[in-house]
C-alpha positions in Angstrom: 24.5 24.8 50.0 26.6 24.5 53.2 28.4 21.1 52.8 29.6 18.9 56.0 32.3 16.3 55.9 34.0 14.5 58.8 37.6 16.1 58.9 40.3 13.7 58.4 42.4 14.8 61.2 39.7 13.8 63.6 39.3 10.4 62.0 42.8 9.4 62.0 43.1 10.8 65.9 40.2 8.5 66.5 41.8 5.3 65.4 45.5 4.9 66.4 46.1 1.9 64.5 44.8 3.4 61.1 48.7 3.3 59.6 48.8 -0.5 60.4 45.1 -1.6 59.8 46.0 -3.4 56.5 49.6 -5.1 57.0 48.9 -8.9 57.0 51.5 -11.3 58.7 54.8 -11.3 56.7 54.8 -15.2 57.3 55.8 -16.5 53.8 53.0 -16.9 51.6 54.3 -20.4 50.5 53.9 -21.7 54.1 50.1 -20.3 54.2 49.4 -21.5 50.9 49.2 -25.2 51.6 46.2 -24.3 54.2 43.9 -22.9 51.2 41.6 -25.6 48.8 39.4 -24.0 46.2 36.6 -25.4 45.3 35.6 -25.9 41.5 33.0 -24.0 39.6 31.1 -21.0 40.3 29.4 -19.8 43.7 26.6 -16.9 44.5 26.4 -15.2 47.6 23.0 -13.3 47.8 21.5 -10.3 49.7 17.8 -9.5 49.2 15.9 -6.5 50.2 12.2 -6.1 48.9 11.5 -3.2 46.1 8.1 -2.3 44.9 7.7 -0.3 41.5 3.8 0.0 41.9 3.3 2.1 44.9 0.2 4.5 44.8 1.3 8.1 43.3 -0.3 9.6 46.4 2.3 8.1 48.6 4.9 10.2 47.0 3.1 13.3 47.9 2.0 12.4 51.5 2.9 14.4 54.4 5.8 12.9 56.4 3.5 12.0 59.5 1.0 10.3 57.2 3.6 8.0 55.5 3.5 4.5 57.3 5.0 1.0 56.2 1.8 -1.0 56.7 1.9 -3.3 53.5 2.6 -7.2 53.8 5.6 -8.0 51.8 6.6 -11.4 50.8 10.1 -11.7 49.2 10.7 -13.6 45.8 11.3 -17.2 45.9 13.7 -18.6 43.3 12.4 -21.3 40.8 15.7 -21.9 38.5 19.2 -20.4 38.9 21.5 -21.1 35.6 25.3 -21.1 36.9 27.7 -18.9 35.1 29.7 -20.6 32.2 33.4 -20.5 33.2 35.3 -18.8 30.3 37.3 -21.5 28.5 40.6 -19.3 28.2 40.4 -18.1 31.8 39.9 -21.9 32.7 43.0 -22.8 30.7 45.1 -20.0 32.5 43.8 -20.8 35.9 42.2 -17.3 36.0 40.1 -17.1 39.1 38.1 -13.9 40.5 34.4 -12.9 41.2 31.5 -10.7 40.0 29.3 -8.6 42.1 25.8 -8.1 40.3 22.9 -5.7 41.3 19.5 -6.5 39.7 15.6 -6.4 40.2 13.2 -9.3 39.9 10.0 -7.9 38.1 6.3 -8.9 38.6 6.5 -11.9 36.4 9.8 -13.3 38.2 12.2 -12.3 35.5 15.3 -10.7 36.3 15.2 -7.2 35.0 18.3 -4.5 34.8 21.2 -6.3 36.0 24.5 -4.0 36.6 27.9 -5.0 37.4 28.7 -3.3 40.7 32.2 -4.6 40.7 34.5 -7.4 39.4 38.0 -9.0 39.8 39.7 -11.1 37.6 39.1 -11.9 33.7 36.7 -9.4 32.0 35.3 -12.2 30.6 33.5 -13.2 34.0 31.5 -10.4 33.6 29.8 -11.4 30.6 29.5 -14.9 31.8 27.9 -13.5 35.2 25.2 -11.3 33.5 24.3 -14.0 30.9 23.6 -16.4 33.9 21.7 -13.9 36.0 19.5 -12.7 33.1 18.2 -16.6 33.2 17.3 -16.9 36.4 13.7 -17.4 37.2 11.6 -16.6 40.6 8.1 -16.6 41.9 7.4 -13.0 42.2 7.6 -11.1 45.4 3.8 -10.3 46.9 2.7 -7.0 48.0 -0.8 -6.8 49.6 -1.5 -10.0 47.6 -0.3 -8.6 44.5 2.9 -9.4 42.5 5.3 -6.9 43.0 9.1 -5.9 42.1 11.9 -6.6 44.2 15.2 -4.8 44.1 18.3 -4.3 46.1 19.3 -7.7 45.0 22.8 -8.1 45.1 24.8 -11.5 44.2 28.2 -12.3 44.2 29.5 -14.9 41.8 32.8 -16.5 42.5 34.8 -18.2 39.6 37.1 -20.9 41.1 39.4 -23.7 39.9 39.0 -27.3 41.6 42.6 -28.3 42.9 44.1 -24.9 43.4 46.3 -24.8 46.7 47.4 -21.2 47.1 50.0 -19.2 45.5 52.5 -20.4 42.8 56.0 -19.8 43.2 56.2 -17.4 40.3 53.8 -15.1 42.0 55.6 -15.5 45.5 58.8 -14.5 44.1 57.2 -11.5 42.1 55.2 -10.6 45.1 58.3 -10.7 47.7 60.1 -8.5 45.3 57.3 -5.9 45.1 56.9 -6.0 48.9 60.5 -5.4 49.5 60.5 -2.5 47.1 57.6 -1.2 49.0 59.1 -1.5 52.2 62.3 0.1 51.3 60.3 3.3 50.6 60.4 3.7 46.9 56.6 3.8 46.8 56.6 4.8 42.8 58.6 1.8 42.1 56.6 -0.6 44.2 53.3 0.8 42.5 54.9 0.0 39.1 55.7 -3.6 40.3 52.0 -4.3 41.5 50.7 -2.8 38.4 52.6 -5.3 36.6 51.3 -8.1 38.7 47.8 -6.9 38.0 48.6 -7.4 34.5 49.2 -11.1 34.9 46.2 -13.1 33.4 46.7 -16.1 35.4 46.2 -15.1 39.1 43.9 -17.3 41.4 42.0 -16.2 44.1 44.7 -16.6 46.6 47.0 -14.6 44.6 44.2 -12.1 44.1 43.9 -11.1 47.7 47.7 -10.7 48.4 47.8 -8.6 45.7 45.1 -6.4 46.5 46.2 -6.0 50.2 49.7 -4.8 48.9 47.8 -2.5 46.4 45.9 -1.2 49.4 49.1 -0.6 51.4 50.8 1.4 48.5 47.5 3.3 47.9 47.6 4.5 51.5 51.3 5.6 51.1 50.2 7.5 48.1 47.4 9.2 50.2 44.7 7.8 47.3 41.8 7.2 49.6 39.7 6.0 46.6 42.1 3.5 45.2 42.7 2.1 49.1 38.9 1.8 49.7 38.2 -0.1 46.4 41.4 -2.4 47.0 40.2 -3.2 50.5 36.7 -3.7 49.4 38.1 -6.2 46.7 40.3 -8.0 49.5 36.9 -8.8 51.3 35.2 -10.0 48.2 38.3 -12.3 47.3 39.1 -13.4 50.8 36.7 -16.2 51.3 34.5 -17.0 54.5 34.9 -18.8 57.6 31.7 -20.6 56.7 33.4 -22.1 53.8 36.7 -22.8 55.4 38.5 -21.0 52.7 39.8 -17.7 54.1 43.1 -16.5 52.8 43.5 -14.2 55.8 42.6 -14.5 59.5 39.6 -12.9 60.9 41.8 -10.6 63.0 43.2 -9.2 59.7 39.6 -8.9 58.1 38.7 -6.9 61.3 41.2 -4.6 60.7 40.1 -4.2 57.3 36.3 -3.4 58.4 38.1 -0.8 60.7 40.1 0.8 58.0 37.0 0.7 55.6 34.7 2.6 58.3 37.6 5.3 58.3 37.7 5.6 54.7 34.1 5.7 54.0 33.6 8.3 56.5 36.1 10.6 54.9 34.7 10.3 51.6 31.0 10.7 52.8 30.2 7.3 52.2 28.5 6.9 55.7 25.9 4.1 55.0 28.9 2.0 53.7 31.1 2.9 56.7 27.8 1.9 59.1 27.5 -1.2 57.1 31.1 -2.1 57.8 30.8 -1.4 61.3 27.9 -3.9 61.4 30.3 -6.5 59.9 32.7 -5.8 62.7 30.3 -6.1 65.3 29.2 -9.5 64.1 32.7 -10.7 64.3 33.9 -12.9 67.3 36.8 -11.6 69.6 36.7 -8.1 68.0 35.2 -6.1 70.9 38.4 -3.8 71.2 38.3 -2.8 67.9 34.5 -1.9 68.0 35.3 0.0 70.9 38.2 1.6 69.4 36.4 2.9 66.0 33.1 3.9 68.1 34.1 7.6 68.2 34.2 7.6 64.5 30.9 5.9 64.0 29.5 8.5 66.7 30.7 11.4 64.7 28.9 9.7 61.4 25.5 9.4 63.1 25.9 13.2 64.2 26.7 14.5 60.9 23.7 12.4 59.3 21.5 13.7 62.2 22.8 17.7 61.5 21.3 20.3 59.8 24.0 20.5 57.2 23.7 19.1 53.7 26.1 16.3 53.2 28.4 16.4 49.7 30.6 13.8 48.0 32.2 14.0 44.7 31.8 11.2 42.4 33.2 9.9 39.2 31.5 7.2 36.9 33.4 4.1 36.5 34.5 2.6 33.1 31.1 1.0 32.8 29.7 4.5 32.8 27.7 3.7 36.4 28.1 4.8 40.0 26.1 3.4 43.1 25.7 5.4 46.5 23.5 4.3 49.6 21.5 7.5 50.8 21.5 8.0 54.4 18.6 10.9 53.9 15.5 11.0 51.9 16.4 14.1 49.9 19.2 14.6 47.3 20.3 16.6 44.6 23.3 17.0 41.9 25.6 19.9 41.4 28.8 20.6 39.5 28.0 18.1 36.8 31.2 17.6 34.3 30.4 15.3 31.5 27.1 13.7 30.5 24.8 12.2 33.0 22.2 10.4 31.6 19.8 8.7 34.3 19.6 8.5 38.0 17.8 5.3 39.2 16.7 5.1 42.9 16.7 1.8 44.1 14.6 1.6 47.4 13.4 -1.3 49.9 9.8 -0.8 48.6 9.9 1.5 45.5 12.1 1.8 42.3 11.9 5.1 40.2 14.0 6.3 37.3 14.8 9.9 36.1 16.8 11.9 33.9 19.5 14.1 35.8 18.9 17.7 36.7 21.2 20.1 38.6 18.1 22.4 39.6 15.9 19.7 41.2 15.9 18.1 44.8 14.5 14.5 45.0 12.4 14.1 48.0 12.0 10.2 48.8 9.3 9.2 51.0 10.1 7.4 54.3 7.8 4.6 53.5 10.3 3.7 50.6 12.8 2.7 53.2 16.5 2.9 52.3 17.3 3.7 48.9 20.4 3.2 46.8 21.2 5.5 43.9 22.2 4.3 40.5 23.6 7.0 38.2 24.4 6.4 34.5 26.3 8.6 31.7 29.4 8.9 30.3 32.6 7.2 31.4 34.7 9.4 33.8 31.9 12.0 34.2 32.0 13.7 37.6 29.4 15.4 39.8 28.8 16.5 43.4 25.9 14.3 45.1 24.3 16.4 48.0 22.0 14.9 50.6 20.0 17.6 51.6 19.2 18.6 55.3 15.8 18.8 56.2 15.8 22.3 57.5 
């Protein structure tokens, strides 16, 4: 298969600020800290898109021009939500963080197959979030007058303590030391200092966000795109929101993060994520200059998606033995599998299927299923190539 990737040099030439996108103001953390007040307890932020597992078999084999999305869909309605329990040890230490959970609502309105998408903070937050989500109840989604599944559910649960007012003096001192080491050019020593900070079991949300920002800068200096993208994604999850008036970094800085994420995801073949970041950037006020600046990269992404070349990206299962990817085409295959892959689950807007993994098979997804997200499960650290197949 002929592979297609946007060249690194092209992308960086298209983004003049690429090397400075993630450098927040060096105003002392202690000064900014006074502006941050954190609410207590947990909070969920949810995105919902429909999913149906009962599509007729004929639809899967219908010709392309015969497939049409004509069904009536009514989303699930919340009946009961159980709040996550704040782990006692984390609460005693003032540890804060969040958990993103992907799940499905079945035909009875129960939560099915919850999976940790990502998290930051105490590992106990994961158990608490999953336990809470599994108890949620819904009026099931309806399609053509019948109950149906609904997937592409993604919720973020924020674990926040009441009364927190920003970074503590101990963290400020340690952070400044790590930052000064980094700016002196000793990247390896700075990396060790940041890893030591990650090991603290008492970091609050404000400290999380600053630490992740510095982690992204170090990853950039080390040319570790995967780590940089992950840290910046976690910055966005930790930063708070304008709606709740609890943002750690300014909107201007967050716009820089989105711009950098577009570059990183484009370079790694994560085109759907890059386009989603672009939509978020376009939705921000007073950021038209950055939108215009990143447009050449977005144009390249769309050109590659529409090309007659195969799109390939190399993936590695995380420590939980899972990996998510949003498809931009309706055909995909696996290649160069190293390690054991158990299942591939395709969660689309109007359908869901689960398969075993095979290298000699091409999955074809009817257009009526809508945009799809692939969930691959297997052994920790297993690697493989996912190839989105060109129509030709």
